[in-house]
MOPAC internal coordinates of N, CA, C and O (Angstrom, degrees):
PM7 1SCF
backbone

  N    0.0000 0     0.00 0     0.00 0    0    0    0
  C    1.4363 1     0.00 0     0.00 0    1    0    0
  C    1.5056 1   109.95 1     0.00 0    2    1    0
  O    1.2310 1   121.27 1  -111.93 1    3    2    1
  N    1.2827 1   115.17 1    68.07 1    3    2    1
  C    1.4752 1   120.19 1  -176.53 1    5    3    2
  C    1.5196 1   111.08 1   -75.38 1    6    5    3
  O    1.2310 1   120.56 1   -51.73 1    7    6    5
  N    1.3421 1   116.53 1   128.27 1    7    6    5
  C    1.4562 1   120.93 1   176.53 1    9    7    6
  C    1.5078 1   111.80 1   -88.95 1   10    9    7
  O    1.2310 1   119.74 1   166.60 1   11   10    9
  N    1.3128 1   118.10 1   -13.40 1   11   10    9
  C    1.4367 1   122.97 1  -174.39 1   13   11   10
  C    1.5364 1   112.65 1  -100.93 1   14   13   11
  O    1.2310 1   119.73 1   177.86 1   15   14   13
  N    1.2677 1   118.12 1    -2.14 1   15   14   13
  C    1.4691 1   121.81 1  -178.60 1   17   15   14
  C    1.5404 1   108.28 1   -74.03 1   18   17   15
  O    1.2310 1   120.48 1   -34.23 1   19   18   17
  N    1.3154 1   116.68 1   145.77 1   19   18   17
  C    1.4812 1   122.43 1   176.25 1   21   19   18
  C    1.5196 1   108.34 1   -83.91 1   22   21   19
  O    1.2310 1   121.59 1   -53.55 1   23   22   21
  N    1.2887 1   114.56 1   126.45 1   23   22   21
  C    1.4759 1   120.66 1   177.91 1   25   23   22
  C    1.5250 1   110.74 1  -108.04 1   26   25   23
  O    1.2310 1   119.81 1   -60.83 1   27   26   25
  N    1.3340 1   117.97 1   119.17 1   27   26   25
  C    1.4500 1   118.84 1   179.82 1   29   27   26
  C    1.5350 1   109.96 1   -68.57 1   30   29   27
  O    1.2310 1   120.06 1   -32.34 1   31   30   29
  N    1.3204 1   117.49 1   147.66 1   31   30   29
  C    1.4682 1   118.92 1   178.55 1   33   31   30
  C    1.5093 1   111.66 1   -64.78 1   34   33   31
  O    1.2310 1   120.16 1   -47.15 1   35   34   33
  N    1.3208 1   117.30 1   132.85 1   35   34   33
  C    1.4684 1   124.12 1   179.24 1   37   35   34
  C    1.5043 1   110.46 1  -109.11 1   38   37   35
  O    1.2310 1   120.78 1   -34.00 1   39   38   37
  N    1.2846 1   116.11 1   146.00 1   39   38   37
  C    1.4528 1   120.23 1   177.90 1   41   39   38
  C    1.5027 1   111.93 1   -63.41 1   42   41   39
  O    1.2310 1   119.34 1   -53.28 1   43   42   41
  N    1.3498 1   118.87 1   126.72 1   43   42   41
  C    1.4717 1   120.41 1   178.25 1   45   43   42
  C    1.5361 1   111.39 1   -58.88 1   46   45   43
  O    1.2310 1   120.50 1   145.46 1   47   46   45
  N    1.3014 1   116.64 1   -34.54 1   47   46   45
  C    1.4433 1   120.07 1   179.54 1   49   47   46
  C    1.5307 1   111.07 1   -67.35 1   50   49   47
  O    1.2310 1   120.79 1   139.11 1   51   50   49
  N    1.3095 1   116.09 1   -40.89 1   51   50   49
  C    1.4622 1   120.94 1  -178.37 1   53   51   50
  C    1.5256 1   112.37 1   -66.56 1   54   53   51
  O    1.2310 1   119.78 1   132.16 1   55   54   53
  N    1.3140 1   118.03 1   -47.84 1   55   54   53
  C    1.4537 1   120.60 1  -176.49 1   57   55   54
  C    1.5010 1   112.68 1   -85.92 1   58   57   55
  O    1.2310 1   120.32 1   143.31 1   59   58   57
  N    1.3361 1   117.00 1   -36.69 1   59   58   57
  C    1.4451 1   121.82 1  -178.13 1   61   59   58
  C    1.5016 1   115.17 1   -63.29 1   62   61   59
  O    1.2310 1   121.34 1   132.71 1   63   62   61
  N    1.3264 1   115.03 1   -47.29 1   63   62   61
  C    1.4757 1   119.53 1  -178.89 1   65   63   62
  C    1.5256 1   111.42 1   -65.27 1   66   65   63
  O    1.2310 1   119.97 1   153.96 1   67   66   65
  N    1.3162 1   117.66 1   -26.04 1   67   66   65
  C    1.4717 1   121.41 1   178.07 1   69   67   66
  C    1.5063 1   112.37 1   -89.42 1   70   69   67
  O    1.2310 1   119.06 1   173.66 1   71   70   69
  N    1.3414 1   119.40 1    -6.34 1   71   70   69
  C    1.4317 1   123.32 1   179.73 1   73   71   70
  C    1.5044 1   113.34 1    72.80 1   74   73   71
  O    1.2310 1   120.70 1  -143.20 1   75   74   73
  N    1.3328 1   116.26 1    36.80 1   75   74   73
  C    1.4589 1   122.40 1  -178.33 1   77   75   74
  C    1.5452 1   111.06 1  -108.37 1   78   77   75
  O    1.2310 1   120.99 1   -17.96 1   79   78   77
  N    1.2890 1   115.71 1   162.04 1   79   78   77
  C    1.4481 1   122.23 1   179.21 1   81   79   78
  C    1.5111 1   110.88 1   -58.33 1   82   81   79
  O    1.2310 1   120.01 1   -47.35 1   83   82   81
  N    1.3473 1   117.58 1   132.65 1   83   82   81
  C    1.4686 1   120.23 1  -179.08 1   85   83   82
  C    1.5514 1   114.39 1   -71.73 1   86   85   83
  O    1.2310 1   120.39 1   165.39 1   87   86   85
  N    1.3652 1   116.86 1   -14.61 1   87   86   85
  C    1.4644 1   118.79 1  -179.92 1   89   87   86
  C    1.5348 1   110.37 1   -92.49 1   90   89   87
  O    1.2310 1   119.97 1   127.24 1   91   90   89
  N    1.3335 1   117.67 1   -52.76 1   91   90   89
  C    1.4590 1   119.03 1  -174.10 1   93   91   90
  C    1.5469 1   113.25 1  -100.35 1   94   93   91
  O    1.2310 1   120.37 1   158.97 1   95   94   93
  N    1.3369 1   116.89 1   -21.03 1   95   94   93
  C    1.4752 1   120.65 1  -179.44 1   97   95   94
  C    1.4883 1   114.30 1    76.29 1   98   97   95
  O    1.2310 1   120.10 1  -176.41 1   99   98   97
  N    1.3198 1   117.41 1     3.59 1   99   98   97
  C    1.4823 1   121.09 1  -177.95 1  101   99   98
  C    1.5181 1   113.98 1  -110.37 1  102  101   99
  O    1.2310 1   120.71 1   135.86 1  103  102  101
  N    1.3208 1   116.24 1   -44.14 1  103  102  101
  C    1.4624 1   119.83 1  -176.83 1  105  103  102
  C    1.5439 1   112.89 1   -71.13 1  106  105  103
  O    1.2310 1   121.69 1   -19.47 1  107  106  105
  N    1.3129 1   114.38 1   160.53 1  107  106  105
  C    1.4387 1   119.27 1  -178.17 1  109  107  106
  C    1.5392 1   109.83 1   -81.77 1  110  109  107
  O    1.2310 1   120.97 1   -35.80 1  111  110  109
  N    1.3260 1   115.74 1   144.20 1  111  110  109
  C    1.4544 1   121.18 1   179.23 1  113  111  110
  C    1.5213 1   112.06 1   -93.03 1  114  113  111
  O    1.2310 1   120.67 1   150.14 1  115  114  113
  N    1.3411 1   116.33 1   -29.86 1  115  114  113
  C    1.4414 1   122.21 1  -174.23 1  117  115  114
  C    1.4941 1   114.63 1  -110.19 1  118  117  115
  O    1.2310 1   121.06 1   -32.33 1  119  118  117
  N    1.3052 1   115.57 1   147.67 1  119  118  117
  C    1.4430 1   124.01 1   173.01 1  121  119  118
  C    1.5450 1   104.38 1  -119.13 1  122  121  119
  O    1.2310 1   119.76 1   -91.45 1  123  122  121
  N    1.2912 1   118.06 1    88.55 1  123  122  121
  C    1.4693 1   121.85 1  -171.96 1  125  123  122
  C    1.5236 1   109.69 1   103.97 1  126  125  123
  O    1.2310 1   120.84 1    20.14 1  127  126  125
  N    1.3364 1   116.00 1  -159.86 1  127  126  125
  C    1.4704 1   118.75 1  -177.21 1  129  127  126
  C    1.5167 1   113.31 1   -73.51 1  130  129  127
  O    1.2310 1   120.18 1   128.18 1  131  130  129
  N    1.3672 1   117.26 1   -51.82 1  131  130  129
  C    1.4556 1   119.10 1  -175.67 1  133  131  130
  C    1.5284 1   112.20 1  -126.74 1  134  133  131
  O    1.2310 1   119.37 1   179.50 1  135  134  133
  N    1.3324 1   118.80 1    -0.50 1  135  134  133
  C    1.4455 1   120.79 1  -177.75 1  137  135  134
  C    1.5372 1   109.48 1   -83.29 1  138  137  135
  O    1.2310 1   121.55 1   -53.89 1  139  138  137
  N    1.3436 1   114.64 1   126.11 1  139  138  137
  C    1.4755 1   119.82 1   177.37 1  141  139  138
  C    1.5397 1   109.81 1   -74.80 1  142  141  139
  O    1.2310 1   121.26 1   -36.64 1  143  142  141
  N    1.3175 1   115.19 1   143.36 1  143  142  141
  C    1.4511 1   120.29 1   173.45 1  145  143  142
  C    1.5487 1   108.35 1   -70.08 1  146  145  143
  O    1.2310 1   120.32 1   -13.87 1  147  146  145
  N    1.2842 1   116.99 1   166.13 1  147  146  145
  C    1.4798 1   121.06 1   178.35 1  149  147  146
  C    1.5356 1   108.85 1   -76.17 1  150  149  147
  O    1.2310 1   120.50 1   144.89 1  151  150  149
  N    1.3248 1   116.64 1   -35.11 1  151  150  149
  C    1.4723 1   119.41 1   179.52 1  153  151  150
  C    1.5356 1   108.81 1  -159.11 1  154  153  151
  O    1.2310 1   121.62 1   -11.52 1  155  154  153
  N    1.3201 1   114.50 1   168.48 1  155  154  153
  C    1.4489 1   121.10 1   178.78 1  157  155  154
  C    1.5202 1   111.00 1   -71.05 1  158  157  155
  O    1.2310 1   119.97 1   -44.85 1  159  158  157
  N    1.3033 1   117.67 1   135.15 1  159  158  157
  C    1.4795 1   120.26 1   179.00 1  161  159  158
  C    1.5302 1   112.76 1   -80.32 1  162  161  159
  O    1.2310 1   120.00 1   173.60 1  163  162  161
  N    1.3351 1   117.61 1    -6.40 1  163  162  161
  C    1.4739 1   120.56 1   179.29 1  165  163  162
  C    1.5328 1   111.65 1  -104.74 1  166  165  163
  O    1.2310 1   120.41 1   124.51 1  167  166  165
  N    1.3528 1   116.83 1   -55.49 1  167  166  165
  C    1.4683 1   119.23 1  -175.03 1  169  167  166
  C    1.5309 1   112.16 1  -104.29 1  170  169  167
  O    1.2310 1   119.22 1   171.21 1  171  170  169
  N    1.2947 1   119.09 1    -8.79 1  171  170  169
  C    1.4879 1   121.45 1   175.94 1  173  171  170
  C    1.5542 1   114.45 1    83.26 1  174  173  171
  O    1.2310 1   119.38 1  -169.50 1  175  174  173
  N    1.3236 1   118.79 1    10.50 1  175  174  173
  C    1.4462 1   120.27 1   179.06 1  177  175  174
  C    1.5290 1   110.51 1   -59.99 1  178  177  175
  O    1.2310 1   121.16 1   -52.97 1  179  178  177
  N    1.3292 1   115.39 1   127.03 1  179  178  177
  C    1.4494 1   122.05 1   179.67 1  181  179  178
  C    1.5422 1   107.51 1   -78.44 1  182  181  179
  O    1.2310 1   120.72 1   -57.82 1  183  182  181
  N    1.3553 1   116.23 1   122.18 1  183  182  181
  C    1.4633 1   121.14 1  -177.00 1  185  183  182
  C    1.5167 1   112.29 1   -86.92 1  186  185  183
  O    1.2310 1   119.80 1  -168.14 1  187  186  185
  N    1.3284 1   117.98 1    11.86 1  187  186  185
  C    1.4825 1   118.47 1  -177.74 1  189  187  186
  C    1.5345 1   112.19 1   -66.78 1  190  189  187
  O    1.2310 1   119.82 1   163.82 1  191  190  189
  N    1.3289 1   117.95 1   -16.18 1  191  190  189
  C    1.4737 1   121.14 1   178.24 1  193  191  190
  C    1.5280 1   110.70 1   -69.86 1  194  193  191
  O    1.2310 1   120.37 1   157.61 1  195  194  193
  N    1.3099 1   116.90 1   -22.39 1  195  194  193
  C    1.4724 1   122.37 1  -170.69 1  197  195  194
  C    1.5126 1   111.79 1   -80.32 1  198  197  195
  O    1.2310 1   122.05 1   -54.79 1  199  198  197
  N    1.3324 1   113.68 1   125.21 1  199  198  197
  C    1.4241 1   120.59 1   174.19 1  201  199  198
  C    1.5337 1   110.88 1  -146.44 1  202  201  199
  O    1.2310 1   120.21 1  -100.08 1  203  202  201
  N    1.3203 1   117.19 1    79.92 1  203  202  201
  C    1.4765 1   119.23 1  -178.56 1  205  203  202
  C    1.5267 1   112.72 1   -72.83 1  206  205  203
  O    1.2310 1   120.26 1   170.29 1  207  206  205
  N    1.3142 1   117.10 1    -9.71 1  207  206  205
  C    1.4627 1   123.60 1   179.20 1  209  207  206
  C    1.5222 1   110.68 1    50.45 1  210  209  207
  O    1.2310 1   120.62 1    54.17 1  211  210  209
  N    1.3226 1   116.41 1  -125.83 1  211  210  209
  C    1.4501 1   121.69 1  -177.24 1  213  211  210
  C    1.5334 1   112.31 1   -97.61 1  214  213  211
  O    1.2310 1   119.91 1  -168.46 1  215  214  213
  N    1.3049 1   117.77 1    11.54 1  215  214  213
  C    1.4545 1   123.36 1  -178.96 1  217  215  214
  C    1.5157 1   113.71 1   -51.23 1  218  217  215
  O    1.2310 1   120.03 1   125.15 1  219  218  217
  N    1.3608 1   117.54 1   -54.85 1  219  218  217
  C    1.4666 1   118.44 1  -178.24 1  221  219  218
  C    1.5295 1   111.69 1   -60.23 1  222  221  219
  O    1.2310 1   120.06 1   137.85 1  223  222  221
  N    1.3134 1   117.48 1   -42.15 1  223  222  221
  C    1.4565 1   120.65 1   179.73 1  225  223  222
  C    1.5348 1   110.95 1   -63.80 1  226  225  223
  O    1.2310 1   120.06 1   141.02 1  227  226  225
  N    1.3249 1   117.48 1   -38.98 1  227  226  225
  C    1.4599 1   121.29 1   178.74 1  229  227  226
  C    1.5144 1   110.74 1   -60.81 1  230  229  227
  O    1.2310 1   120.26 1   131.53 1  231  230  229
  N    1.3309 1   117.10 1   -48.47 1  231  230  229
  C    1.4705 1   120.66 1  -179.35 1  233  231  230
  C    1.5213 1   111.16 1   -63.84 1  234  233  231
  O    1.2310 1   120.41 1   140.58 1  235  234  233
  N    1.3119 1   116.83 1   -39.42 1  235  234  233
  C    1.4465 1   119.95 1  -179.63 1  237  235  234
  C    1.5497 1   109.54 1   -67.69 1  238  237  235
  O    1.2310 1   119.75 1   138.67 1  239  238  237
  N    1.3106 1   118.09 1   -41.33 1  239  238  237
  C    1.4460 1   121.03 1   177.36 1  241  239  238
  C    1.5288 1   110.83 1   -60.21 1  242  241  239
  O    1.2310 1   120.76 1   134.36 1  243  242  241
  N    1.3257 1   116.16 1   -45.64 1  243  242  241
  C    1.4795 1   119.85 1  -176.40 1  245  243  242
  C    1.5274 1   112.69 1   -70.58 1  246  245  243
  O    1.2310 1   120.63 1   138.70 1  247  246  245
  N    1.3171 1   116.41 1   -41.30 1  247  246  245
  C    1.4821 1   118.31 1  -171.61 1  249  247  246
  C    1.5136 1   115.10 1  -103.98 1  250  249  247
  O    1.2310 1   119.08 1   170.62 1  251  250  249
  N    1.3232 1   119.37 1    -9.38 1  251  250  249
  C    1.4515 1   119.45 1  -179.33 1  253  251  250
  C    1.5265 1   112.41 1  -126.39 1  254  253  251
  O    1.2310 1   120.25 1   133.31 1  255  254  253
  N    1.3102 1   117.13 1   -46.69 1  255  254  253
  C    1.4668 1   120.14 1  -177.31 1  257  255  254
  C    1.5411 1   111.63 1   -65.43 1  258  257  255
  O    1.2310 1   120.34 1   135.19 1  259  258  257
  N    1.3060 1   116.95 1   -44.81 1  259  258  257
  C    1.4597 1   119.27 1  -176.18 1  261  259  258
  C    1.5514 1   110.27 1   -62.29 1  262  261  259
  O    1.2310 1   118.82 1   131.42 1  263  262  261
  N    1.3378 1   119.85 1   -48.58 1  263  262  261
  C    1.4731 1   116.98 1   177.18 1  265  263  262
  C    1.5277 1   114.06 1   -63.11 1  266  265  263
  O    1.2310 1   119.64 1   145.52 1  267  266  265
  N    1.3228 1   118.29 1   -34.48 1  267  266  265
  C    1.4441 1   118.40 1   179.79 1  269  267  266
  C    1.5452 1   111.74 1   -71.96 1  270  269  267
  O    1.2310 1   120.17 1   147.65 1  271  270  269
  N    1.3174 1   117.28 1   -32.35 1  271  270  269
  C    1.4658 1   120.83 1   173.59 1  273  271  270
  C    1.5219 1   110.42 1   -67.53 1  274  273  271
  O    1.2310 1   120.38 1   139.31 1  275  274  273
  N    1.3210 1   116.87 1   -40.69 1  275  274  273
  C    1.4597 1   121.81 1   175.95 1  277  275  274
  C    1.5082 1   109.94 1   -60.68 1  278  277  275
  O    1.2310 1   119.92 1   140.43 1  279  278  277
  N    1.3080 1   117.76 1   -39.57 1  279  278  277
  C    1.4542 1   122.81 1   176.76 1  281  279  278
  C    1.5275 1   110.33 1   -59.73 1  282  281  279
  O    1.2310 1   119.83 1   132.61 1  283  282  281
  N    1.3361 1   117.94 1   -47.39 1  283  282  281
  C    1.4521 1   121.98 1   178.41 1  285  283  282
  C    1.5032 1   113.02 1   -62.98 1  286  285  283
  O    1.2310 1   120.55 1   139.91 1  287  286  285
  N    1.3433 1   116.55 1   -40.09 1  287  286  285
  C    1.4754 1   120.41 1   177.82 1  289  287  286
  C    1.5123 1   110.69 1   -65.70 1  290  289  287
  O    1.2310 1   120.43 1   139.13 1  291  290  289
  N    1.3484 1   116.79 1   -40.87 1  291  290  289
  C    1.4422 1   121.29 1   178.10 1  293  291  290
  C    1.5399 1   110.67 1   -60.20 1  294  293  291
  O    1.2310 1   119.68 1   133.99 1  295  294  293
  N    1.3074 1   118.22 1   -46.01 1  295  294  293
  C    1.4800 1   121.65 1   176.79 1  297  295  294
  C    1.5296 1   110.51 1   -57.47 1  298  297  295
  O    1.2310 1   120.95 1   136.51 1  299  298  297
  N    1.3248 1   115.79 1   -43.49 1  299  298  297
  C    1.4632 1   119.60 1  -177.30 1  301  299  298
  C    1.5354 1   111.35 1   -68.15 1  302  301  299
  O    1.2310 1   120.18 1   136.23 1  303  302  301
  N    1.3189 1   117.26 1   -43.77 1  303  302  301
  C    1.4626 1   119.95 1  -178.26 1  305  303  302
  C    1.5306 1   111.55 1   -72.32 1  306  305  303
  O    1.2310 1   120.30 1   137.06 1  307  306  305
  N    1.3137 1   117.03 1   -42.94 1  307  306  305
  C    1.4560 1   120.56 1  -175.79 1  309  307  306
  C    1.5342 1   113.31 1   -73.09 1  310  309  307
  O    1.2310 1   120.31 1   144.50 1  311  310  309
  N    1.3244 1   117.02 1   -35.50 1  311  310  309
  C    1.4829 1   119.78 1  -173.11 1  313  311  310
  C    1.5169 1   114.19 1  -122.29 1  314  313  311
  O    1.2310 1   119.47 1   178.59 1  315  314  313
  N    1.3087 1   118.63 1    -1.41 1  315  314  313
  C    1.4920 1   121.69 1  -174.88 1  317  315  314
  C    1.5517 1   109.15 1    46.02 1  318  317  315
  O    1.2310 1   121.68 1  -128.58 1  319  318  317
  N    1.3184 1   114.40 1    51.42 1  319  318  317
  C    1.4436 1   121.37 1  -173.44 1  321  319  318
  C    1.5249 1   112.85 1   -67.87 1  322  321  319
  O    1.2310 1   121.02 1   -38.82 1  323  322  321
  N    1.3389 1   115.66 1   141.18 1  323  322  321
  C    1.4823 1   118.04 1   175.31 1  325  323  322
  C    1.5317 1   110.00 1   -70.11 1  326  325  323
  O    1.2310 1   120.40 1   -11.79 1  327  326  325
  N    1.3293 1   116.83 1   168.21 1  327  326  325
  C    1.4664 1   122.48 1  -178.14 1  329  327  326
  C    1.5147 1   112.88 1   -57.28 1  330  329  327
  O    1.2310 1   119.73 1   141.15 1  331  330  329
  N    1.3082 1   118.12 1   -38.85 1  331  330  329
  C    1.4631 1   119.73 1  -176.51 1  333  331  330
  C    1.5410 1   111.24 1   -64.67 1  334  333  331
  O    1.2310 1   119.95 1   149.28 1  335  334  333
  N    1.3311 1   117.70 1   -30.72 1  335  334  333
  C    1.4728 1   119.93 1   175.98 1  337  335  334
  C    1.5204 1   110.85 1   -64.81 1  338  337  335
  O    1.2310 1   120.85 1   136.34 1  339  338  337
  N    1.3406 1   115.98 1   -43.66 1  339  338  337
  C    1.4437 1   119.02 1   176.11 1  341  339  338
  C    1.5338 1   112.33 1   -64.80 1  342  341  339
  O    1.2310 1   120.69 1   147.06 1  343  342  341
  N    1.3115 1   116.29 1   -32.94 1  343  342  341
  C    1.4553 1   121.10 1   177.76 1  345  343  342
  C    1.5274 1   110.94 1   -62.35 1  346  345  343
  O    1.2310 1   119.89 1   141.86 1  347  346  345
  N    1.3476 1   117.82 1   -38.14 1  347  346  345
  C    1.4586 1   119.89 1  -176.58 1  349  347  346
  C    1.5231 1   114.01 1   -97.33 1  350  349  347
  O    1.2310 1   120.49 1   173.22 1  351  350  349
  N    1.3482 1   116.66 1    -6.78 1  351  350  349
  C    1.4903 1   118.52 1   177.78 1  353  351  350
  C    1.5221 1   110.74 1  -116.69 1  354  353  351
  O    1.2310 1   120.01 1   116.31 1  355  354  353
  N    1.3294 1   117.58 1   -63.69 1  355  354  353
  C    1.4420 1   122.18 1  -173.31 1  357  355  354
  C    1.5266 1   112.62 1   -64.95 1  358  357  355
  O    1.2310 1   120.05 1   135.44 1  359  358  357
  N    1.3056 1   117.52 1   -44.56 1  359  358  357
  C    1.4721 1   120.67 1  -177.29 1  361  359  358
  C    1.5298 1   110.87 1   -62.02 1  362  361  359
  O    1.2310 1   118.05 1   130.66 1  363  362  361
  N    1.3281 1   121.33 1   -49.34 1  363  362  361
  C    1.4608 1   119.48 1   177.85 1  365  363  362
  C    1.5249 1   112.96 1   -62.50 1  366  365  363
  O    1.2310 1   120.10 1   142.36 1  367  366  365
  N    1.3459 1   117.42 1   -37.64 1  367  366  365
  C    1.4727 1   118.92 1   176.82 1  369  367  366
  C    1.5245 1   110.67 1   -61.46 1  370  369  367
  O    1.2310 1   120.58 1   135.88 1  371  370  369
  N    1.3093 1   116.50 1   -44.12 1  371  370  369
  C    1.4598 1   120.85 1   178.95 1  373  371  370
  C    1.5275 1   111.51 1   -61.48 1  374  373  371
  O    1.2310 1   120.86 1   132.15 1  375  374  373
  N    1.2988 1   115.97 1   -47.85 1  375  374  373
  C    1.4538 1   119.66 1  -178.40 1  377  375  374
  C    1.5358 1   112.32 1   -63.76 1  378  377  375
  O    1.2310 1   120.70 1   137.72 1  379  378  377
  N    1.3327 1   116.26 1   -42.28 1  379  378  377
  C    1.4761 1   120.93 1  -178.20 1  381  379  378
  C    1.5121 1   113.26 1   -72.83 1  382  381  379
  O    1.2310 1   119.67 1   155.67 1  383  382  381
  N    1.3226 1   118.23 1   -24.33 1  383  382  381
  C    1.4680 1   119.73 1   179.51 1  385  383  382
  C    1.5089 1   112.48 1   -95.00 1  386  385  383
  O    1.2310 1   120.20 1   164.32 1  387  386  385
  N    1.3285 1   117.23 1   -15.68 1  387  386  385
  C    1.4606 1   119.43 1  -175.19 1  389  387  386
  C    1.5158 1   114.91 1  -104.63 1  390  389  387
  O    1.2310 1   119.09 1   143.35 1  391  390  389
  N    1.2947 1   119.34 1   -36.65 1  391  390  389
  C    1.4772 1   120.38 1  -174.48 1  393  391  390
  C    1.5309 1   112.60 1   -83.88 1  394  393  391
  O    1.2310 1   118.19 1   130.34 1  395  394  393
  N    1.3376 1   121.06 1   -49.66 1  395  394  393
  C    1.4675 1   118.86 1  -176.61 1  397  395  394
  C    1.5245 1   116.29 1   -58.13 1  398  397  395
  O    1.2310 1   118.55 1   145.58 1  399  398  397
  N    1.3375 1   120.37 1   -34.42 1  399  398  397
  C    1.4964 1   118.26 1  -179.81 1  401  399  398
  C    1.5195 1   114.67 1   -72.14 1  402  401  399
  O    1.2310 1   118.81 1   164.89 1  403  402  401
  N    1.3209 1   119.87 1   -15.11 1  403  402  401
  C    1.4594 1   120.73 1  -174.43 1  405  403  402
  C    1.5243 1   113.14 1   -59.10 1  406  405  403
  O    1.2310 1   119.97 1   132.11 1  407  406  405
  N    1.3267 1   117.66 1   -47.89 1  407  406  405
  C    1.4557 1   120.96 1  -176.99 1  409  407  406
  C    1.5317 1   113.88 1   -65.03 1  410  409  407
  O    1.2310 1   119.89 1   131.67 1  411  410  409
  N    1.3817 1   117.82 1   -48.33 1  411  410  409
  C    1.4769 1   116.03 1   178.57 1  413  411  410
  C    1.5263 1   112.65 1   -64.42 1  414  413  411
  O    1.2310 1   120.21 1   145.49 1  415  414  413
  N    1.3248 1   117.21 1   -34.51 1  415  414  413
  C    1.4500 1   118.74 1   179.22 1  417  415  414
  C    1.5339 1   111.04 1   -69.43 1  418  417  415
  O    1.2310 1   119.56 1   140.81 1  419  418  417
  N    1.3009 1   118.45 1   -39.19 1  419  418  417
  C    1.4503 1   120.99 1   177.03 1  421  419  418
  C    1.5299 1   109.19 1   -63.88 1  422  421  419
  O    1.2310 1   119.86 1   136.86 1  423  422  421
  N    1.3169 1   117.87 1   -43.14 1  423  422  421
  C    1.4677 1   121.43 1   178.29 1  425  423  422
  C    1.5162 1   112.14 1   -60.79 1  426  425  423
  O    1.2310 1   121.20 1   137.92 1  427  426  425
  N    1.3383 1   115.30 1   -42.08 1  427  426  425
  C    1.4634 1   119.87 1   179.32 1  429  427  426
  C    1.5290 1   110.91 1   -65.29 1  430  429  427
  O    1.2310 1   119.52 1   139.79 1  431  430  429
  N    1.3410 1   118.52 1   -40.21 1  431  430  429
  C    1.4518 1   120.50 1   179.61 1  433  431  430
  C    1.5253 1   111.31 1   -68.51 1  434  433  431
  O    1.2310 1   119.41 1   140.88 1  435  434  433
  N    1.3041 1   118.73 1   -39.12 1  435  434  433
  C    1.4748 1   120.87 1   178.00 1  437  435  434
  C    1.5245 1   109.30 1   -66.08 1  438  437  435
  O    1.2310 1   119.81 1   135.51 1  439  438  437
  N    1.3406 1   117.97 1   -44.49 1  439  438  437
  C    1.4656 1   121.64 1   179.77 1  441  439  438
  C    1.5220 1   109.95 1   -64.18 1  442  441  439
  O    1.2310 1   119.76 1   143.60 1  443  442  441
  N    1.3058 1   118.06 1   -36.40 1  443  442  441
  C    1.4668 1   122.03 1   177.44 1  445  443  442
  C    1.5258 1   111.46 1   -66.52 1  446  445  443
  O    1.2310 1   120.83 1   140.73 1  447  446  445
  N    1.3378 1   116.03 1   -39.27 1  447  446  445
  C    1.4716 1   118.77 1   176.62 1  449  447  446
  C    1.5315 1   110.64 1   -61.40 1  450  449  447
  O    1.2310 1   120.44 1   140.13 1  451  450  449
  N    1.3293 1   116.76 1   -39.87 1  451  450  449
  C    1.4601 1   119.37 1   179.95 1  453  451  450
  C    1.5246 1   110.88 1   -70.25 1  454  453  451
  O    1.2310 1   120.92 1   133.34 1  455  454  453
  N    1.3222 1   115.84 1   -46.66 1  455  454  453
  C    1.4672 1   121.35 1  -176.63 1  457  455  454
  C    1.5183 1   113.01 1   -61.75 1  458  457  455
  O    1.2310 1   120.88 1   137.28 1  459  458  457
  N    1.3188 1   115.93 1   -42.72 1  459  458  457
  C    1.4672 1   120.71 1  -178.19 1  461  459  458
  C    1.5322 1   113.99 1   -93.38 1  462  461  459
  O    1.2310 1   121.19 1  -174.99 1  463  462  461
  N    1.3347 1   115.33 1     5.01 1  463  462  461
  C    1.4657 1   122.84 1  -178.78 1  465  463  462
  C    1.5337 1   111.94 1    50.99 1  466  465  463
  O    1.2310 1   122.05 1  -135.34 1  467  466  465
  N    1.3309 1   113.67 1    44.66 1  467  466  465
  C    1.4597 1   119.81 1   179.52 1  469  467  466
  C    1.5107 1   109.63 1   -73.50 1  470  469  467
  O    1.2310 1   121.10 1   -48.02 1  471  470  469
  N    1.2942 1   115.50 1   131.98 1  471  470  469
  C    1.4837 1   122.41 1   179.98 1  473  471  470
  C    1.5180 1   109.12 1  -133.13 1  474  473  471
  O    1.2310 1   121.25 1   -14.59 1  475  474  473
  N    1.2820 1   115.21 1   165.41 1  475  474  473
  C    1.4761 1   120.74 1   173.89 1  477  475  474
  C    1.5092 1   108.26 1   -64.29 1  478  477  475
  O    1.2310 1   120.58 1   -41.35 1  479  478  477
  N    1.3253 1   116.49 1   138.65 1  479  478  477
  C    1.4574 1   120.91 1   179.96 1  481  479  478
  C    1.5119 1   111.88 1   -65.52 1  482  481  479
  O    1.2310 1   120.31 1   -38.34 1  483  482  481
  N    1.2920 1   117.01 1   141.66 1  483  482  481
  C    1.4529 1   123.42 1   178.90 1  485  483  482
  C    1.5173 1   109.75 1  -127.69 1  486  485  483
  O    1.2310 1   121.18 1   -35.43 1  487  486  485
  N    1.2751 1   115.35 1   144.57 1  487  486  485
  C    1.4454 1   121.29 1   176.46 1  489  487  486
  C    1.5532 1   108.09 1   -79.78 1  490  489  487
  O    1.2310 1   121.77 1   -49.83 1  491  490  489
  N    1.3168 1   114.23 1   130.17 1  491  490  489
  C    1.4652 1   119.62 1   179.41 1  493  491  490
  C    1.5270 1   107.57 1  -100.58 1  494  493  491
  O    1.2310 1   121.18 1   -56.88 1  495  494  493
  N    1.3162 1   115.34 1   123.12 1  495  494  493
  C    1.4529 1   121.17 1   178.73 1  497  495  494
  C    1.5348 1   109.53 1  -101.09 1  498  497  495
  O    1.2310 1   120.87 1   -47.29 1  499  498  497
  N    1.3212 1   115.94 1   132.71 1  499  498  497
  C    1.4759 1   120.49 1   178.18 1  501  499  498
  C    1.5111 1   109.19 1   -80.21 1  502  501  499
  O    1.2310 1   121.75 1   -40.77 1  503  502  501
  N    1.3171 1   114.26 1   139.23 1  503  502  501
  C    1.4620 1   118.89 1   175.19 1  505  503  502
  C    1.5394 1   108.52 1   -82.29 1  506  505  503
  O    1.2310 1   121.18 1   -46.20 1  507  506  505
  N    1.2897 1   115.36 1   133.80 1  507  506  505
  C    1.4520 1   119.78 1   177.83 1  509  507  506
  C    1.5213 1   110.12 1   -92.46 1  510  509  507
  O    1.2310 1   121.39 1   -45.97 1  511  510  509
  N    1.3149 1   114.95 1   134.03 1  511  510  509
  C    1.4367 1   116.12 1   175.73 1  513  511  510
  C    1.4704 1   115.68 1   144.41 1  514  513  511
  O    1.2310 1   120.10 1   180.00 1  515  514  513

């Protein structure tokens, strides 16, 4: 776990979507499905800088949930489908379009935070004198 080694910049898309460390590209980013590890098991990068907040959920809602809800509404309006039809069509479509993208999107957002050195905004006070 060398702290003095030079790490080449890695594409956030490349490492994030695979759930790999944004610094070395080898260590795992996740401990479980969506839980971030405390640090990289290969290079020792501390992941405490990472805070994707609701970013992954926002993207999934915009790009997956809305189309799957439209699909369910279309089935209802076009066919006046009973509830069991929605249970075997709309529910699986919603689950398959909403849950799988969460992990790669969270990985991409964390890797982007590292790559672009994104930090929480701070107020800068001028020194008088």
